[in-house]
All heavy atoms as a GROMACS GRO file, in nm:
protein
  554
    1MET      N    1  -1.042   0.180  -1.713
    1MET     CA    2  -1.109   0.106  -1.609
    1MET      C    3  -1.226   0.191  -1.560
    1MET      O    4  -1.211   0.309  -1.534
    1MET     CB    5  -1.010   0.076  -1.496
    1MET     CG    6  -1.064  -0.012  -1.389
    1MET     SD    7  -0.943  -0.059  -1.262
    1MET     CE    8  -0.866  -0.197  -1.339
    2THR      N    9  -1.341   0.130  -1.546
    2THR     CA   10  -1.459   0.202  -1.498
    2THR      C   11  -1.461   0.205  -1.346
    2THR      O   12  -1.389   0.129  -1.279
    2THR     CB   13  -1.588   0.133  -1.547
    2THR    OG1   14  -1.599   0.004  -1.484
    2THR    CG2   15  -1.589   0.117  -1.698
    3TYR      N   16  -1.545   0.291  -1.289
    3TYR     CA   17  -1.558   0.299  -1.144
    3TYR      C   18  -1.614   0.168  -1.088
    3TYR      O   19  -1.578   0.128  -0.978
    3TYR     CB   20  -1.646   0.417  -1.103
    3TYR     CG   21  -1.581   0.550  -1.129
    3TYR    CD1   22  -1.637   0.643  -1.215
    3TYR    CD2   23  -1.461   0.582  -1.067
    3TYR    CE1   24  -1.576   0.765  -1.238
    3TYR    CE2   25  -1.398   0.704  -1.090
    3TYR     CZ   26  -1.456   0.794  -1.175
    3TYR     OH   27  -1.395   0.914  -1.198
    4GLU      N   28  -1.698   0.100  -1.164
    4GLU     CA   29  -1.751  -0.029  -1.120
    4GLU      C   30  -1.638  -0.133  -1.112
    4GLU      O   31  -1.632  -0.210  -1.016
    4GLU     CB   32  -1.860  -0.078  -1.216
    4GLU     CG   33  -1.924  -0.207  -1.171
    4GLU     CD   34  -2.037  -0.251  -1.262
    4GLU    OE1   35  -2.106  -0.164  -1.318
    4GLU    OE2   36  -2.054  -0.372  -1.276
    5GLN      N   37  -1.549  -0.132  -1.208
    5GLN     CA   38  -1.435  -0.223  -1.206
    5GLN      C   39  -1.342  -0.192  -1.089
    5GLN      O   40  -1.292  -0.283  -1.023
    5GLN     CB   41  -1.358  -0.217  -1.337
    5GLN     CG   42  -1.434  -0.276  -1.455
    5GLN     CD   43  -1.366  -0.248  -1.588
    5GLN    OE1   44  -1.319  -0.137  -1.612
    5GLN    NE2   45  -1.361  -0.349  -1.673
    6VAL      N   46  -1.322  -0.064  -1.062
    6VAL     CA   47  -1.238  -0.024  -0.950
    6VAL      C   48  -1.303  -0.069  -0.819
    6VAL      O   49  -1.236  -0.117  -0.727
    6VAL     CB   50  -1.214   0.129  -0.948
    6VAL    CG1   51  -1.142   0.172  -0.822
    6VAL    CG2   52  -1.137   0.171  -1.072
    7SER      N   53  -1.434  -0.059  -0.811
    7SER     CA   54  -1.506  -0.103  -0.692
    7SER      C   55  -1.487  -0.253  -0.669
    7SER      O   56  -1.462  -0.296  -0.556
    7SER     CB   57  -1.655  -0.069  -0.707
    7SER     OG   58  -1.726  -0.109  -0.593
    8ILE      N   59  -1.497  -0.331  -0.774
    8ILE     CA   60  -1.477  -0.476  -0.764
    8ILE      C   61  -1.332  -0.505  -0.722
    8ILE      O   62  -1.307  -0.591  -0.638
    8ILE     CB   63  -1.514  -0.546  -0.896
    8ILE    CG1   64  -1.664  -0.535  -0.919
    8ILE    CG2   65  -1.468  -0.692  -0.896
    8ILE    CD1   66  -1.708  -0.574  -1.059
    9TYR      N   67  -1.238  -0.434  -0.781
    9TYR     CA   68  -1.096  -0.448  -0.746
    9TYR      C   69  -1.076  -0.418  -0.598
    9TYR      O   70  -1.005  -0.492  -0.528
    9TYR     CB   71  -1.015  -0.353  -0.835
    9TYR     CG   72  -0.867  -0.357  -0.816
    9TYR    CD1   73  -0.793  -0.466  -0.863
    9TYR    CD2   74  -0.799  -0.252  -0.757
    9TYR    CE1   75  -0.655  -0.469  -0.848
    9TYR    CE2   76  -0.662  -0.254  -0.742
    9TYR     CZ   77  -0.590  -0.362  -0.787
    9TYR     OH   78  -0.455  -0.366  -0.772
   10CYS      N   79  -1.137  -0.312  -0.549
   10CYS     CA   80  -1.127  -0.277  -0.406
   10CYS      C   81  -1.182  -0.388  -0.318
   10CYS      O   82  -1.122  -0.421  -0.215
   10CYS     CB   83  -1.203  -0.147  -0.377
   10CYS     SG   84  -1.119   0.001  -0.431
   11LEU      N   85  -1.295  -0.443  -0.356
   11LEU     CA   86  -1.353  -0.552  -0.278
   11LEU      C   87  -1.261  -0.673  -0.275
   11LEU      O   88  -1.243  -0.736  -0.170
   11LEU     CB   89  -1.489  -0.592  -0.334
   11LEU     CG   90  -1.604  -0.495  -0.311
   11LEU    CD1   91  -1.728  -0.539  -0.388
   11LEU    CD2   92  -1.633  -0.482  -0.163
   12ASP      N   93  -1.202  -0.706  -0.389
   12ASP     CA   94  -1.108  -0.819  -0.395
   12ASP      C   95  -0.988  -0.795  -0.305
   12ASP      O   96  -0.949  -0.882  -0.226
   12ASP     CB   97  -1.061  -0.843  -0.538
   12ASP     CG   98  -1.167  -0.902  -0.628
   12ASP    OD1   99  -1.270  -0.950  -0.576
   12ASP    OD2  100  -1.148  -0.898  -0.751
   13ILE      N  101  -0.927  -0.678  -0.316
   13ILE     CA  102  -0.809  -0.647  -0.236
   13ILE      C  103  -0.847  -0.638  -0.088
   13ILE      O  104  -0.771  -0.683  -0.001
   13ILE     CB  105  -0.742  -0.517  -0.283
   13ILE    CG1  106  -0.684  -0.537  -0.422
   13ILE    CG2  107  -0.632  -0.475  -0.187
   13ILE    CD1  108  -0.622  -0.412  -0.479
   14LYS      N  109  -0.963  -0.582  -0.060
   14LYS     CA  110  -1.008  -0.571   0.079
   14LYS      C  111  -1.020  -0.711   0.141
   14LYS      O  112  -0.972  -0.735   0.252
   14LYS     CB  113  -1.142  -0.497   0.085
   14LYS     CG  114  -1.189  -0.466   0.224
   14LYS     CD  115  -1.307  -0.371   0.225
   14LYS     CE  116  -1.431  -0.435   0.170
   14LYS     NZ  117  -1.552  -0.356   0.193
   15GLY      N  118  -1.077  -0.803   0.068
   15GLY     CA  119  -1.092  -0.939   0.119
   15GLY      C  120  -0.959  -1.009   0.136
   15GLY      O  121  -0.933  -1.070   0.241
   16LEU      N  122  -0.873  -1.000   0.036
   16LEU     CA  123  -0.742  -1.066   0.044
   16LEU      C  124  -0.654  -1.005   0.153
   16LEU      O  125  -0.587  -1.077   0.227
   16LEU     CB  126  -0.672  -1.057  -0.091
   16LEU     CG  127  -0.733  -1.140  -0.203
   16LEU    CD1  128  -0.669  -1.105  -0.336
   16LEU    CD2  129  -0.719  -1.288  -0.173
   17SER      N  130  -0.654  -0.873   0.163
   17SER     CA  131  -0.570  -0.808   0.264
   17SER      C  132  -0.620  -0.841   0.405
   17SER      O  133  -0.540  -0.859   0.496
   17SER     CB  134  -0.564  -0.657   0.241
   17SER     OG  135  -0.693  -0.599   0.248
   18GLY      N  136  -0.750  -0.852   0.420
   18GLY     CA  137  -0.804  -0.892   0.550
   18GLY      C  138  -0.765  -1.035   0.584
   18GLY      O  139  -0.734  -1.067   0.699
   19LEU      N  140  -0.764  -1.120   0.484
   19LEU     CA  141  -0.729  -1.261   0.502
   19LEU      C  142  -0.585  -1.280   0.547
   19LEU      O  143  -0.555  -1.364   0.632
   19LEU     CB  144  -0.754  -1.337   0.371
   19LEU     CG  145  -0.737  -1.488   0.374
   19LEU    CD1  146  -0.843  -1.551   0.463
   19LEU    CD2  147  -0.747  -1.543   0.234
   20ILE      N  148  -0.493  -1.198   0.494
   20ILE     CA  149  -0.351  -1.215   0.529
   20ILE      C  150  -0.308  -1.122   0.643
   20ILE      O  151  -0.192  -1.123   0.682
   20ILE     CB  152  -0.259  -1.195   0.406
   20ILE    CG1  153  -0.265  -1.050   0.355
   20ILE    CG2  154  -0.291  -1.295   0.298
   20ILE    CD1  155  -0.160  -1.018   0.250
   21GLY      N  156  -0.400  -1.043   0.694
   21GLY     CA  157  -0.368  -0.956   0.807
   21GLY      C  158  -0.298  -0.827   0.770
   21GLY      O  159  -0.232  -0.766   0.854
   22ALA      N  160  -0.313  -0.784   0.646
   22ALA     CA  161  -0.254  -0.658   0.601
   22ALA      C  162  -0.352  -0.545   0.632
   22ALA      O  163  -0.421  -0.494   0.543
   22ALA     CB  164  -0.221  -0.665   0.453
   23SER      N  165  -0.358  -0.508   0.759
   23SER     CA  166  -0.462  -0.416   0.805
   23SER      C  167  -0.453  -0.277   0.743
   23SER      O  168  -0.556  -0.214   0.718
   23SER     CB  169  -0.460  -0.407   0.957
   23SER     OG  170  -0.335  -0.366   1.003
   24GLU      N  171  -0.332  -0.228   0.718
   24GLU     CA  172  -0.320  -0.094   0.658
   24GLU      C  173  -0.382  -0.092   0.518
   24GLU      O  174  -0.458  -0.001   0.484
   24GLU     CB  175  -0.173  -0.053   0.652
   24GLU     CG  176  -0.153   0.089   0.606
   24GLU     CD  177  -0.007   0.133   0.608
   24GLU    OE1  178   0.074   0.070   0.679
   24GLU    OE2  179   0.024   0.230   0.540
   25LEU      N  180  -0.352  -0.193   0.438
   25LEU     CA  181  -0.410  -0.202   0.304
   25LEU      C  182  -0.560  -0.226   0.312
   25LEU      O  183  -0.637  -0.166   0.237
   25LEU     CB  184  -0.341  -0.312   0.223
   25LEU     CG  185  -0.390  -0.331   0.081
   25LEU    CD1  186  -0.372  -0.205  -0.002
   25LEU    CD2  187  -0.318  -0.449   0.015
   26HIS      N  188  -0.601  -0.311   0.403
   26HIS     CA  189  -0.743  -0.341   0.421
   26HIS      C  190  -0.822  -0.214   0.454
   26HIS      O  191  -0.926  -0.186   0.392
   26HIS     CB  192  -0.759  -0.445   0.532
   26HIS     CG  193  -0.900  -0.484   0.558
   26HIS    ND1  194  -0.969  -0.570   0.476
   26HIS    CD2  195  -0.985  -0.449   0.656
   26HIS    CE1  196  -1.091  -0.586   0.523
   26HIS    NE2  197  -1.104  -0.513   0.632
   27ASN      N  198  -0.771  -0.136   0.548
   27ASN     CA  199  -0.839  -0.012   0.587
   27ASN      C  200  -0.843   0.088   0.473
   27ASN      O  201  -0.944   0.157   0.454
   27ASN     CB  202  -0.773   0.049   0.710
   27ASN     CG  203  -0.792  -0.036   0.833
   27ASN    OD1  204  -0.887  -0.114   0.842
   27ASN    ND2  205  -0.702  -0.024   0.928
   28LEU      N  206  -0.734   0.097   0.398
   28LEU     CA  207  -0.730   0.187   0.284
   28LEU      C  208  -0.834   0.147   0.179
   28LEU      O  209  -0.906   0.232   0.126
   28LEU     CB  210  -0.589   0.189   0.222
   28LEU     CG  211  -0.571   0.278   0.100
   28LEU    CD1  212  -0.598   0.425   0.133
   28LEU    CD2  213  -0.431   0.260   0.043
   29MET      N  214  -0.844   0.019   0.152
   29MET     CA  215  -0.942  -0.028   0.054
   29MET      C  216  -1.085  -0.004   0.100
   29MET      O  217  -1.173   0.028   0.020
   29MET     CB  218  -0.922  -0.178   0.025
   29MET     CG  219  -0.797  -0.209  -0.053
   29MET     SD  220  -0.795  -0.135  -0.218
   29MET     CE  221  -0.692   0.006  -0.193
   30MET      N  222  -1.108  -0.017   0.230
   30MET     CA  223  -1.241   0.014   0.284
   30MET      C  224  -1.274   0.161   0.260
   30MET      O  225  -1.386   0.195   0.221
   30MET     CB  226  -1.248  -0.019   0.433
   30MET     CG  227  -1.254  -0.167   0.461
   30MET     SD  228  -1.252  -0.213   0.636
   30MET     CE  229  -1.369  -0.104   0.708
   31GLU      N  230  -1.176   0.247   0.284
   31GLU     CA  231  -1.196   0.391   0.266
   31GLU      C  232  -1.222   0.425   0.118
   31GLU      O  233  -1.313   0.502   0.086
   31GLU     CB  234  -1.074   0.466   0.318
   31GLU     CG  235  -1.093   0.613   0.332
   31GLU     CD  236  -0.974   0.679   0.400
   31GLU    OE1  237  -0.908   0.616   0.483
   31GLU    OE2  238  -0.949   0.796   0.366
   32ILE      N  239  -1.141   0.370   0.029
   32ILE     CA  240  -1.159   0.396  -0.114
   32ILE      C  241  -1.294   0.343  -0.161
   32ILE      O  242  -1.367   0.410  -0.234
   32ILE     CB  243  -1.043   0.335  -0.196
   32ILE    CG1  244  -0.913   0.407  -0.166
   32ILE    CG2  245  -1.075   0.339  -0.346
   32ILE    CD1  246  -0.790   0.341  -0.223
   33HIS      N  247  -1.328   0.223  -0.118
   33HIS     CA  248  -1.456   0.163  -0.159
   33HIS      C  249  -1.573   0.248  -0.110
   33HIS      O  250  -1.672   0.266  -0.182
   33HIS     CB  251  -1.467   0.019  -0.108
   33HIS     CG  252  -1.582  -0.053  -0.166
   33HIS    ND1  253  -1.686  -0.097  -0.090
   33HIS    CD2  254  -1.609  -0.089  -0.294
   33HIS    CE1  255  -1.774  -0.156  -0.168
   33HIS    NE2  256  -1.729  -0.153  -0.292
   34ARG      N  257  -1.561   0.303   0.010
   34ARG     CA  258  -1.665   0.390   0.064
   34ARG      C  259  -1.684   0.512  -0.027
   34ARG      O  260  -1.797   0.555  -0.054
   34ARG     CB  261  -1.628   0.433   0.206
   34ARG     CG  262  -1.739   0.502   0.280
   34ARG     CD  263  -1.705   0.531   0.426
   34ARG     NE  264  -1.648   0.415   0.494
   34ARG     CZ  265  -1.524   0.409   0.543
   34ARG    NH1  266  -1.443   0.511   0.534
   34ARG    NH2  267  -1.479   0.300   0.603
   35GLN      N  268  -1.574   0.569  -0.075
   35GLN     CA  269  -1.582   0.684  -0.165
   35GLN      C  270  -1.654   0.646  -0.294
   35GLN      O  271  -1.732   0.724  -0.348
   35GLN     CB  272  -1.442   0.738  -0.197
   35GLN     CG  273  -1.362   0.786  -0.077
   35GLN     CD  274  -1.433   0.895   0.000
   35GLN    OE1  275  -1.480   0.992  -0.057
   35GLN    NE2  276  -1.439   0.879   0.131
   36LEU      N  277  -1.626   0.527  -0.343
   36LEU     CA  278  -1.692   0.479  -0.465
   36LEU      C  279  -1.841   0.457  -0.443
   36LEU      O  280  -1.923   0.493  -0.528
   36LEU     CB  281  -1.626   0.350  -0.514
   36LEU     CG  282  -1.486   0.365  -0.570
   36LEU    CD1  283  -1.416   0.231  -0.577
   36LEU    CD2  284  -1.489   0.433  -0.706
   37ILE      N  285  -1.877   0.399  -0.330
   37ILE     CA  286  -2.018   0.373  -0.300
   37ILE      C  287  -2.097   0.503  -0.299
   37ILE      O  288  -2.208   0.511  -0.352
   37ILE     CB  289  -2.033   0.299  -0.166
   37ILE    CG1  290  -1.984   0.156  -0.179
   37ILE    CG2  291  -2.177   0.302  -0.117
   37ILE    CD1  292  -1.973   0.082  -0.047
   38PHE      N  293  -2.038   0.607  -0.240
   38PHE     CA  294  -2.108   0.736  -0.229
   38PHE      C  295  -2.080   0.828  -0.347
   38PHE      O  296  -2.113   0.946  -0.344
   38PHE     CB  297  -2.074   0.804  -0.096
   38PHE     CG  298  -2.130   0.732   0.022
   38PHE    CD1  299  -2.047   0.661   0.108
   38PHE    CD2  300  -2.266   0.731   0.047
   38PHE    CE1  301  -2.097   0.592   0.216
   38PHE    CE2  302  -2.319   0.663   0.156
   38PHE     CZ  303  -2.234   0.593   0.240
   39LYS      N  304  -2.020   0.769  -0.452
   39LYS     CA  305  -1.994   0.839  -0.578
   39LYS      C  306  -1.915   0.968  -0.560
   39LYS      O  307  -1.938   1.068  -0.626
   39LYS     CB  308  -2.124   0.865  -0.653
   39LYS     CG  309  -2.199   0.738  -0.689
   39LYS     CD  310  -2.322   0.767  -0.771
   39LYS     CE  311  -2.409   0.646  -0.794
   39LYS     NZ  312  -2.351   0.531  -0.851
   40LYS      N  313  -1.817   0.964  -0.470
   40LYS     CA  314  -1.728   1.078  -0.447
   40LYS      C  315  -1.602   1.057  -0.531
   40LYS      O  316  -1.491   1.044  -0.478
   40LYS     CB  317  -1.696   1.091  -0.299
   40LYS     CG  318  -1.818   1.124  -0.216
   40LYS     CD  319  -1.782   1.145  -0.072
   40LYS     CE  320  -1.908   1.183   0.006
   40LYS     NZ  321  -1.876   1.208   0.146
   41PHE      N  322  -1.622   1.052  -0.660
   41PHE     CA  323  -1.514   1.018  -0.753
   41PHE      C  324  -1.402   1.123  -0.754
   41PHE      O  325  -1.288   1.090  -0.779
   41PHE     CB  326  -1.570   0.999  -0.894
   41PHE     CG  327  -1.680   0.896  -0.901
   41PHE    CD1  328  -1.802   0.927  -0.959
   41PHE    CD2  329  -1.662   0.768  -0.851
   41PHE    CE1  330  -1.903   0.833  -0.966
   41PHE    CE2  331  -1.761   0.673  -0.858
   41PHE     CZ  332  -1.883   0.705  -0.915
   42ASP      N  333  -1.437   1.249  -0.727
   42ASP     CA  334  -1.337   1.355  -0.727
   42ASP      C  335  -1.233   1.337  -0.617
   42ASP      O  336  -1.121   1.386  -0.627
   42ASP     CB  337  -1.403   1.492  -0.712
   42ASP     CG  338  -1.488   1.529  -0.832
   42ASP    OD1  339  -1.464   1.472  -0.941
   42ASP    OD2  340  -1.576   1.615  -0.819
   43SER      N  341  -1.269   1.265  -0.512
   43SER     CA  342  -1.177   1.248  -0.399
   43SER      C  343  -1.082   1.130  -0.418
   43SER      O  344  -0.991   1.111  -0.337
   43SER     CB  345  -1.256   1.229  -0.269
   43SER     OG  346  -1.326   1.106  -0.272
   44LEU      N  347  -1.098   1.052  -0.523
   44LEU     CA  348  -1.017   0.932  -0.542
   44LEU      C  349  -0.871   0.962  -0.574
   44LEU      O  350  -0.784   0.884  -0.537
   44LEU     CB  351  -1.079   0.844  -0.651
   44LEU     CG  352  -1.214   0.783  -0.617
   44LEU    CD1  353  -1.269   0.709  -0.738
   44LEU    CD2  354  -1.206   0.692  -0.497
   45ASP      N  355  -0.844   1.072  -0.639
   45ASP     CA  356  -0.706   1.106  -0.675
   45ASP      C  357  -0.613   1.113  -0.555
   45ASP      O  358  -0.496   1.078  -0.564
   45ASP     CB  359  -0.700   1.238  -0.751
   45ASP     CG  360  -0.751   1.227  -0.894
   45ASP    OD1  361  -0.760   1.113  -0.944
   45ASP    OD2  362  -0.781   1.332  -0.953
   46LYS      N  363  -0.667   1.156  -0.443
   46LYS     CA  364  -0.582   1.171  -0.324
   46LYS      C  365  -0.535   1.038  -0.269
   46LYS      O  366  -0.443   1.034  -0.187
   46LYS     CB  367  -0.653   1.252  -0.217
   46LYS     CG  368  -0.766   1.180  -0.148
   46LYS     CD  369  -0.829   1.267  -0.042
   46LYS     CE  370  -0.935   1.190   0.035
   46LYS     NZ  371  -0.994   1.268   0.142
   47TYR      N  372  -0.593   0.927  -0.313
   47TYR     CA  373  -0.556   0.795  -0.262
   47TYR      C  374  -0.449   0.724  -0.346
   47TYR      O  375  -0.395   0.624  -0.302
   47TYR     CB  376  -0.679   0.704  -0.255
   47TYR     CG  377  -0.781   0.750  -0.154
   47TYR    CD1  378  -0.896   0.817  -0.194
   47TYR    CD2  379  -0.764   0.724  -0.019
   47TYR    CE1  380  -0.990   0.859  -0.102
   47TYR    CE2  381  -0.857   0.766   0.074
   47TYR     CZ  382  -0.970   0.833   0.032
   47TYR     OH  383  -1.062   0.874   0.125
   48VAL      N  384  -0.420   0.775  -0.463
   48VAL     CA  385  -0.328   0.706  -0.554
   48VAL      C  386  -0.190   0.688  -0.491
   48VAL      O  387  -0.136   0.576  -0.486
   48VAL     CB  388  -0.318   0.779  -0.690
   48VAL    CG1  389  -0.211   0.717  -0.777
   48VAL    CG2  390  -0.452   0.778  -0.761
   49GLN      N  391  -0.132   0.794  -0.442
   49GLN     CA  392   0.002   0.787  -0.382
   49GLN      C  393   0.003   0.697  -0.259
   49GLN      O  394   0.092   0.614  -0.242
   49GLN     CB  395   0.053   0.927  -0.347
   49GLN     CG  396   0.194   0.929  -0.291
   49GLN     CD  397   0.298   0.887  -0.393
   49GLN    OE1  398   0.282   0.908  -0.512
   49GLN    NE2  399   0.405   0.825  -0.345
   50THR      N  400  -0.098   0.713  -0.175
   50THR     CA  401  -0.108   0.630  -0.054
   50THR      C  402  -0.121   0.483  -0.090
   50THR      O  403  -0.059   0.397  -0.026
   50THR     CB  404  -0.227   0.674   0.031
   50THR    OG1  405  -0.217   0.813   0.059
   50THR    CG2  406  -0.236   0.596   0.160
   51PHE      N  407  -0.198   0.452  -0.193
   51PHE     CA  408  -0.213   0.314  -0.237
   51PHE      C  409  -0.079   0.256  -0.279
   51PHE      O  410  -0.041   0.146  -0.236
   51PHE     CB  411  -0.314   0.305  -0.352
   51PHE     CG  412  -0.325   0.168  -0.411
   51PHE    CD1  413  -0.396   0.068  -0.346
   51PHE    CD2  414  -0.264   0.138  -0.531
   51PHE    CE1  415  -0.405  -0.060  -0.400
   51PHE    CE2  416  -0.273   0.011  -0.586
   51PHE     CZ  417  -0.344  -0.088  -0.520
   52HIS      N  418  -0.004   0.330  -0.360
   52HIS     CA  419   0.126   0.281  -0.407
   52HIS      C  420   0.223   0.262  -0.291
   52HIS      O  421   0.295   0.162  -0.285
   52HIS     CB  422   0.185   0.375  -0.512
   52HIS     CG  423   0.116   0.367  -0.644
   52HIS    ND1  424   0.124   0.258  -0.726
   52HIS    CD2  425   0.035   0.455  -0.707
   52HIS    CE1  426   0.053   0.278  -0.834
   52HIS    NE2  427  -0.004   0.398  -0.825
   53GLU      N  428   0.224   0.355  -0.199
   53GLU     CA  429   0.313   0.344  -0.083
   53GLU      C  430   0.275   0.223   0.004
   53GLU      O  431   0.363   0.151   0.053
   53GLU     CB  432   0.308   0.472   0.000
   53GLU     CG  433   0.372   0.590  -0.069
   53GLU     CD  434   0.346   0.722   0.002
   53GLU    OE1  435   0.272   0.725   0.105
   53GLU    OE2  436   0.397   0.825  -0.047
   54THR      N  437   0.146   0.202   0.022
   54THR     CA  438   0.099   0.090   0.104
   54THR      C  439   0.133  -0.043   0.039
   54THR      O  440   0.178  -0.136   0.107
   54THR     CB  441  -0.053   0.102   0.128
   54THR    OG1  442  -0.081   0.230   0.186
   54THR    CG2  443  -0.104  -0.007   0.219
   55ILE      N  444   0.116  -0.053  -0.092
   55ILE     CA  445   0.150  -0.176  -0.164
   55ILE      C  446   0.301  -0.200  -0.157
   55ILE      O  447   0.345  -0.314  -0.135
   55ILE     CB  448   0.104  -0.168  -0.312
   55ILE    CG1  449  -0.049  -0.176  -0.320
   55ILE    CG2  450   0.168  -0.276  -0.396
   55ILE    CD1  451  -0.108  -0.310  -0.283
   56ASP      N  452   0.380  -0.095  -0.173
   56ASP     CA  453   0.526  -0.109  -0.165
   56ASP      C  454   0.569  -0.159  -0.026
   56ASP      O  455   0.652  -0.249  -0.014
   56ASP     CB  456   0.596   0.023  -0.197
   56ASP     CG  457   0.586   0.061  -0.344
   56ASP    OD1  458   0.552  -0.026  -0.426
   56ASP    OD2  459   0.611   0.179  -0.375
   57THR      N  460   0.512  -0.101   0.078
   57THR     CA  461   0.542  -0.142   0.214
   57THR      C  462   0.504  -0.287   0.237
   57THR      O  463   0.581  -0.365   0.296
   57THR     CB  464   0.469  -0.051   0.316
   57THR    OG1  465   0.510   0.084   0.294
   57THR    CG2  466   0.498  -0.092   0.458
   58LEU      N  467   0.387  -0.325   0.189
   58LEU     CA  468   0.342  -0.464   0.204
   58LEU      C  469   0.434  -0.559   0.128
   58LEU      O  470   0.469  -0.666   0.179
   58LEU     CB  471   0.198  -0.479   0.155
   58LEU     CG  472   0.138  -0.618   0.162
   58LEU    CD1  473   0.138  -0.672   0.305
   58LEU    CD2  474  -0.003  -0.617   0.104
   59SER      N  475   0.476  -0.521   0.010
   59SER     CA  476   0.566  -0.605  -0.069
   59SER      C  477   0.698  -0.629   0.004
   59SER      O  478   0.749  -0.742   0.006
   59SER     CB  479   0.594  -0.541  -0.206
   59SER     OG  480   0.477  -0.536  -0.282
   60VAL      N  481   0.752  -0.524   0.064
   60VAL     CA  482   0.876  -0.537   0.140
   60VAL      C  483   0.854  -0.630   0.261
   60VAL      O  484   0.936  -0.718   0.288
   60VAL     CB  485   0.928  -0.399   0.187
   60VAL    CG1  486   1.040  -0.412   0.288
   60VAL    CG2  487   0.973  -0.317   0.066
   61SER      N  488   0.743  -0.613   0.329
   61SER     CA  489   0.713  -0.697   0.445
   61SER      C  490   0.699  -0.843   0.406
   61SER      O  491   0.750  -0.932   0.477
   61SER     CB  492   0.585  -0.650   0.513
   61SER     OG  493   0.599  -0.521   0.566
   62ILE      N  494   0.634  -0.869   0.295
   62ILE     CA  495   0.618  -1.007   0.248
   62ILE      C  496   0.753  -1.066   0.211
   62ILE      O  497   0.784  -1.180   0.248
   62ILE     CB  498   0.520  -1.014   0.130
   62ILE    CG1  499   0.379  -0.983   0.178
   62ILE    CG2  500   0.526  -1.150   0.061
   62ILE    CD1  501   0.277  -0.963   0.067
   63LYS      N  502   0.835  -0.988   0.143
   63LYS     CA  503   0.968  -1.035   0.104
   63LYS      C  504   1.052  -1.068   0.228
   63LYS      O  505   1.117  -1.172   0.234
   63LYS     CB  506   1.038  -0.931   0.018
   63LYS     CG  507   1.174  -0.975  -0.032
   63LYS     CD  508   1.237  -0.869  -0.118
   63LYS     CE  509   1.375  -0.917  -0.164
   63LYS     NZ  510   1.444  -0.817  -0.242
   64GLU      N  511   1.048  -0.980   0.327
   64GLU     CA  512   1.123  -1.003   0.451
   64GLU      C  513   1.073  -1.129   0.521
   64GLU      O  514   1.152  -1.206   0.576
   64GLU     CB  515   1.114  -0.882   0.543
   64GLU     CG  516   1.193  -0.764   0.494
   64GLU     CD  517   1.170  -0.638   0.578
   64GLU    OE1  518   1.083  -0.639   0.669
   64GLU    OE2  519   1.239  -0.538   0.551
   65TYR      N  520   0.944  -1.148   0.522
   65TYR     CA  521   0.885  -1.266   0.587
   65TYR      C  522   0.930  -1.394   0.517
   65TYR      O  523   0.968  -1.492   0.582
   65TYR     CB  524   0.733  -1.256   0.586
   65TYR     CG  525   0.666  -1.378   0.646
   65TYR    CD1  526   0.657  -1.393   0.784
   65TYR    CD2  527   0.614  -1.477   0.563
   65TYR    CE1  528   0.597  -1.504   0.839
   65TYR    CE2  529   0.553  -1.588   0.618
   65TYR     CZ  530   0.546  -1.603   0.756
   65TYR     OH  531   0.486  -1.714   0.809
   66ILE      N  532   0.928  -1.393   0.386
   66ILE     CA  533   0.968  -1.511   0.309
   66ILE      C  534   1.116  -1.543   0.330
   66ILE      O  535   1.153  -1.660   0.340
   66ILE     CB  536   0.935  -1.490   0.159
   66ILE    CG1  537   0.784  -1.492   0.138
   66ILE    CG2  538   1.003  -1.596   0.073
   66ILE    CD1  539   0.741  -1.453   0.000
   67GLU      N  540   1.198  -1.440   0.338
   67GLU     CA  541   1.342  -1.459   0.352
   67GLU      C  542   1.386  -1.497   0.492
   67GLU      O  543   1.498  -1.541   0.512
   67GLU     CB  544   1.416  -1.334   0.305
   67GLU     CG  545   1.405  -1.312   0.156
   67GLU     CD  546   1.468  -1.182   0.110
   67GLU    OE1  547   1.509  -1.101   0.196
   67GLU    OE2  548   1.475  -1.161  -0.012
   68SER      N  549   1.297  -1.480   0.590
   68SER     CA  550   1.337  -1.512   0.729
   68SER      C  551   1.316  -1.658   0.763
   68SER      O  552   1.264  -1.736   0.697
   68SER     CB  553   1.260  -1.425   0.828
   68SER     OG  554   1.122  -1.453   0.823
   0.00000   0.00000   0.00000
């Protein structure tokens, strides 16, 4: 995946997360996208774990919401 593709992915997730009110994911995507815009590619590795944790948390929240 190229940095341009990752940037597009971030924009998509940023929009969708904002739409459903997933503010933690939305803010994370804004931060990652900012790093991409300013070509700070070396700093992207530090976001991988946080991204996975945020997605996992959101998935649990969605599941709980659906089951309630």
